[in-house]
C-alpha distance (Angstrom), angle and dihedral (degrees) to the residues before:
residue distance angle dihedral
M1 . . .
S2 3.77 . .
P3 3.80 115.7 .
H4 3.77 123.5 -118.1
V5 3.77 111.9 -96.9
A6 3.81 128.9 -155.5
V7 3.82 121.4 -163.2
I8 3.81 113.2 -153.3
A9 3.81 133.5 -172.3
T10 3.76 139.5 163.1
V11 3.79 122.1 -135.6
L12 3.80 138.5 -172.1
N13 3.79 121.6 179.1
E14 3.77 95.4 -20.4
A15 3.80 99.3 145.1
E16 3.81 92.1 130.5
S17 3.83 94.7 51.9
I18 3.77 107.8 26.0
R19 3.82 96.6 86.6
A20 3.77 90.8 56.9
L21 3.80 90.2 53.3
M22 3.77 94.8 47.7
D23 3.81 94.6 43.7
S24 3.83 89.7 51.8
L25 3.80 91.2 50.6
A26 3.78 89.1 50.8
A27 3.79 89.5 53.7
Q28 3.82 97.3 53.0
T29 3.78 115.4 129.9
R30 3.80 88.0 -143.6
A31 3.79 103.4 47.0
P32 3.80 119.5 -143.7
D33 3.78 117.0 -120.8
E34 3.81 91.9 -143.0
I35 3.77 136.7 16.9
I36 3.79 117.3 -165.0
I37 3.78 119.9 -176.5
V38 3.81 121.6 -173.7
D39 3.78 115.9 -156.5
G40 3.78 116.1 -154.1
G41 3.81 96.5 -153.7
S42 3.81 106.5 -60.1
T43 3.81 117.2 -169.6
D44 3.85 98.8 -175.2
G45 3.82 100.0 75.4
T46 3.82 97.6 -90.6
V47 3.80 92.9 136.0
T48 3.80 92.5 48.7
I49 3.78 90.2 54.1
L50 3.79 91.3 48.0
Q51 3.80 90.8 53.7
E52 3.81 88.2 60.8
Y53 3.83 88.4 68.9
T54 3.82 99.7 51.3
D55 3.81 90.8 93.8
R56 3.83 93.7 48.9
L57 3.82 100.8 40.8
P58 3.82 138.2 34.9
L59 3.73 87.2 -105.6
R60 3.80 132.7 159.7
V61 3.82 121.3 -179.2
L62 3.80 119.1 -156.4
S63 3.78 122.3 -165.9
L64 3.81 118.0 -144.5
P65 3.82 109.0 161.0
G66 3.76 112.1 -154.7
A67 3.80 95.7 14.1
N68 3.80 117.0 141.7
I69 3.81 121.4 -134.1
S70 3.83 94.7 -91.6
Q71 3.80 92.8 48.8
G72 3.78 90.0 49.0
R73 3.78 94.9 49.0
N74 3.80 92.5 46.9
A75 3.80 90.8 49.9
A76 3.78 91.7 50.5
I77 3.83 91.5 49.8
R78 3.78 92.6 48.5
A79 3.80 89.0 51.6
A80 3.81 92.6 49.7
R81 3.79 122.2 96.0
S82 3.81 96.1 -162.6
D83 3.81 128.0 102.2
I84 3.82 94.0 -139.4
I85 3.79 120.1 58.7
V86 3.80 121.3 -161.6
S87 3.80 118.8 -168.5
T88 3.78 128.5 -156.8
D89 3.81 138.1 150.8
A90 3.76 139.8 -123.2
G91 3.80 114.2 -102.6
V92 3.79 95.2 47.0
R93 3.79 130.5 115.4
I94 3.83 110.4 -133.9
P95 3.79 122.2 -160.5
P96 3.83 116.4 -136.9
D97 3.80 94.0 -109.3
W98 3.82 96.3 49.3
L99 3.82 98.6 101.5
A100 3.81 92.8 42.0
H101 3.81 90.8 56.1
L102 3.77 93.4 44.1
V103 3.81 97.5 51.9
A104 3.83 95.9 32.9
P105 3.86 94.7 109.3
W106 3.80 91.7 58.0
D107 3.80 92.8 42.3
R108 3.82 87.0 55.2
G109 3.79 91.0 53.5
E110 3.80 96.4 -102.5
N111 3.79 120.3 131.7
P112 3.82 113.5 -148.5
P113 3.82 115.9 164.2
A114 3.80 91.0 -125.1
V115 3.81 142.5 -7.1
A116 3.80 123.3 -137.7
G117 3.76 115.7 -144.1
F118 3.77 124.5 -174.8
F119 3.77 138.7 -124.9
A120 3.78 129.8 -150.5
P121 3.80 133.1 -164.3
D122 3.80 122.4 -96.9
P123 3.83 101.7 -164.0
R124 3.76 120.4 -173.3
T125 3.83 99.8 -176.9
L126 3.80 137.3 38.8
F127 3.81 90.9 -106.6
E128 3.82 91.6 53.4
W129 3.83 89.1 47.3
A130 3.79 90.8 54.9
L131 3.83 92.0 43.6
A132 3.78 91.8 51.7
A133 3.80 91.5 52.2
T134 3.81 91.2 47.6
T135 3.77 99.4 48.5
L136 3.80 110.0 24.5
P137 3.82 130.2 66.0
L138 3.81 121.1 -134.4
V139 3.77 118.2 -120.6
E140 3.83 91.6 -107.9
E141 3.80 89.0 60.3
I142 3.80 93.7 58.4
D143 3.79 122.1 109.0
P144 3.80 102.0 -157.8
A145 3.79 91.8 -155.2
R146 3.86 90.5 62.7
F147 3.78 102.5 27.8
L148 3.81 117.4 120.5
P149 3.81 108.0 -162.4
S150 3.71 124.7 -135.3
S151 3.82 114.9 -119.8
R152 3.77 87.1 -118.9
S153 3.81 85.5 84.1
V154 3.79 118.2 14.6
A155 3.79 138.5 112.9
F156 3.78 131.3 -161.6
R157 3.77 141.4 166.9
R158 3.77 116.1 -94.7
D159 3.80 92.0 -124.6
V160 3.81 89.2 55.8
W161 3.80 90.1 55.3
E162 3.82 88.3 51.7
R163 3.81 92.9 47.0
V164 3.80 94.2 54.8
G165 3.80 94.3 43.1
G166 3.80 97.4 -108.6
Y167 3.74 125.6 -93.0
P168 3.82 112.4 -26.3
E169 3.79 104.5 -102.0
W170 3.83 92.1 -168.0
L171 3.82 90.0 67.6
A172 3.78 122.6 80.1
Y173 3.84 93.2 -174.8
S174 3.82 136.5 22.5
E175 3.81 87.9 28.7
D176 3.81 94.5 136.5
V177 3.83 91.3 51.6
V178 3.80 91.0 57.5
F179 3.82 90.6 43.9
D180 3.80 91.4 51.8
L181 3.79 94.4 46.7
R182 3.78 91.0 51.7
I183 3.79 91.3 51.1
R184 3.79 92.0 51.5
A185 3.80 93.2 46.9
L186 3.81 100.0 40.9
V187 3.80 105.0 29.9
G188 3.79 114.4 14.7
E189 3.80 147.2 -89.2
F190 3.76 126.6 -39.9
A191 3.76 119.0 -110.4
W192 3.82 110.0 -124.9
A193 3.81 121.1 -121.8
P194 3.84 105.4 174.4
D195 3.81 92.1 172.0
A196 3.80 91.9 59.3
V197 3.77 91.6 89.8
V198 3.79 129.6 160.6
Y199 3.81 122.2 -170.8
F200 3.80 125.4 -136.8
R201 3.72 135.3 177.8
P202 3.83 117.5 -114.0
R203 3.79 120.0 -128.1
P204 3.81 109.2 -69.4
R205 3.83 98.7 -144.3
L206 3.79 138.0 44.1
R207 3.84 93.3 -121.5
A208 3.78 92.4 52.8
F209 3.83 90.1 49.8
F210 3.82 90.7 50.7
R211 3.76 91.1 50.6
Q212 3.81 91.5 47.8
Y213 3.82 93.6 53.6
R214 3.76 92.7 42.3
N215 3.79 88.3 55.5
Y216 3.82 92.8 45.7
A217 3.82 89.3 54.0
F218 3.79 91.6 45.9
G219 3.85 87.6 58.2
D220 3.82 89.5 47.0
G221 3.77 89.8 56.0
Q222 3.79 92.4 46.3
A223 3.81 91.9 51.8
D224 3.82 97.5 34.2
L225 3.81 92.7 -119.1
W226 3.81 128.3 164.7
R227 3.79 94.0 -0.8
M228 3.83 94.7 167.6
R229 3.80 94.0 48.0
H230 3.78 92.0 53.0
A231 3.85 90.6 46.9
I232 3.85 90.1 52.3
R233 3.79 89.7 51.0
Y234 3.83 92.9 52.1
G235 3.77 90.7 46.1
T236 3.79 92.3 50.7
Y237 3.79 97.1 49.0
L238 3.82 100.4 33.1
I239 3.79 101.3 36.5
A240 3.83 115.9 13.6
F241 3.78 97.2 40.6
P242 3.88 96.3 47.9
A243 3.78 89.7 44.0
L244 3.82 93.3 54.8
L245 3.81 89.7 46.6
A246 3.79 90.3 52.9
L247 3.78 93.5 45.7
G248 3.77 90.8 49.7
W249 3.77 91.0 51.0
G250 3.82 97.4 42.8
I251 3.83 104.3 32.4
H252 3.81 116.1 14.9
P253 3.86 135.5 -22.4
L254 3.79 88.1 -127.5
F255 3.77 88.1 85.8
W256 3.81 88.5 64.8
A257 3.82 87.6 59.2
L258 3.82 87.2 61.3
I259 3.81 88.5 60.3
L260 3.78 91.1 52.8
L261 3.81 90.6 46.5
G262 3.78 91.2 49.9
M263 3.79 91.9 50.0
A264 3.82 91.3 48.6
L265 3.80 90.5 52.6
Y266 3.82 90.5 46.7
C267 3.80 90.2 53.1
R268 3.80 96.5 42.0
R269 3.82 96.1 93.7
P270 3.84 95.6 48.4
W271 3.78 90.5 47.6
W272 3.82 88.5 51.7
R273 3.81 89.5 51.5
L274 3.83 91.9 50.7
Q275 3.80 88.6 62.8
R276 3.80 89.7 57.4
L277 3.78 104.0 38.0
P278 3.81 115.7 89.1
F279 3.81 109.2 -103.0
P280 3.82 112.4 -123.6
G281 3.82 90.5 -141.5
T282 3.81 98.5 -123.1
G283 3.81 116.1 123.6
A284 3.79 132.6 -18.1
R285 3.81 114.4 -37.6
W286 3.82 92.7 -136.7
R287 3.80 89.8 66.4
G288 3.80 88.9 64.4
Y289 3.81 89.8 59.7
L290 3.78 89.9 52.3
W291 3.83 91.5 51.4
V292 3.81 91.9 58.4
P293 3.86 99.1 76.0
V294 3.80 89.8 43.3
L295 3.82 90.9 52.5
R296 3.74 92.0 46.0
V297 3.80 91.8 55.8
V298 3.80 95.2 41.2
G299 3.80 91.0 50.3
D300 3.76 92.5 48.6
V301 3.78 92.7 48.5
G302 3.80 89.7 49.8
K303 3.81 89.3 53.0
M304 3.80 92.7 47.5
V305 3.83 90.1 51.5
G306 3.79 95.0 46.0
Y307 3.81 101.7 41.8
P308 3.84 98.5 64.2
R309 3.84 89.1 49.0
G310 3.83 88.4 55.0
L311 3.84 91.6 48.5
W312 3.79 90.1 49.5
W313 3.83 89.6 50.9
R314 3.80 89.6 49.1
W315 3.81 92.1 50.6
R316 3.81 91.7 49.7
H317 3.83 88.8 51.2
R318 3.79 95.4 42.2
H319 3.80 91.1 123.1
D320 3.80 91.8 57.2
P321 3.84 106.5 97.2
R322 3.80 91.4 -150.8
V323 3.78 92.8 73.3
Y324 3.83 88.9 64.4
W325 3.76 91.0 65.9
R326 3.84 92.9 149.1
R327 3.81 95.0 61.6
D328 3.82 95.0 91.7
L329 3.83 94.6 43.2
P330 3.80 117.0 107.8
K331 3.82 92.4 -135.2
R332 3.79 140.7 -0.6
V333 3.75 108.1 -88.2
G334 3.80 132.8 -164.9
G335 3.73 138.6 -179.3
T336 3.75 148.8 157.4
S337 3.78 115.3 -77.8
G338 3.80 115.2 -127.8
G339 3.76 92.3 -153.3
R340 3.80 98.2 65.3
V341 3.73 147.1 -10.6
I342 3.77 100.0 -92.5
């Protein structure tokens, strides 16, 4: 017998995109038994639009003004009656077979603690195409043993959510990374469902991308995530790069060629992805290749700005036991985030 499945999501001012989400949930080949949406205080009519679907879908809408994403997800899960929880987000495009792929292990009678779906970019412009290639891995790059799914496409048992303490409500960003790491350490590995794909649109402007990565790194600092990777980034930009500039100026310009070589190696993987991502057909393709080094640098600067702010927040909250979320884990765990190239 197939288990009952609840789909949850949090929304805030999603009037332009919420119909696409609800219509796609209505079109699923494996229908959800419950849909619970938590609104964080929308002022653009999002809740009114959601109410239009209560007759068509098993939908409940909860209003929690001011709630962050973790608080909203936890509230939705507490309100659910189902044993299997499936998380997604507003602003995504969901194929009709998404839910069927994501809950297939449980429908077959298996009992994994959680199932990792995937999400892919849905670029509309040349800039978004280049940004997707720069920041998001392709499915063939994923190592299922290390992959940490985004909560845009993930499913887990309700008792697993209880065991790991739910989503960390003290975190405004990187909350799904901490949630995933606790599942892996305390309960077990994710099953891998690469066909359970949702599609989302990358940030449309450079400023929005900078802000996104600054916020990601702020969350990393709060949760003490990826410490070595951030240290390498600071060392590269603040020590290695200035040193090569000085050597090129004072000894031989050949040292400047090492900077260009390093940048080419740094951009090699995004350029490889550009050859495989569908081109949106707006502008000359070569311009996308030129965007890649710019996006690399802007993303790194955003991280270097956000990470110290997160560390400062963590130091100011050092007496809060929640920030030491690894203390009850049997071992230090790592992984590859599904939400970004870290």
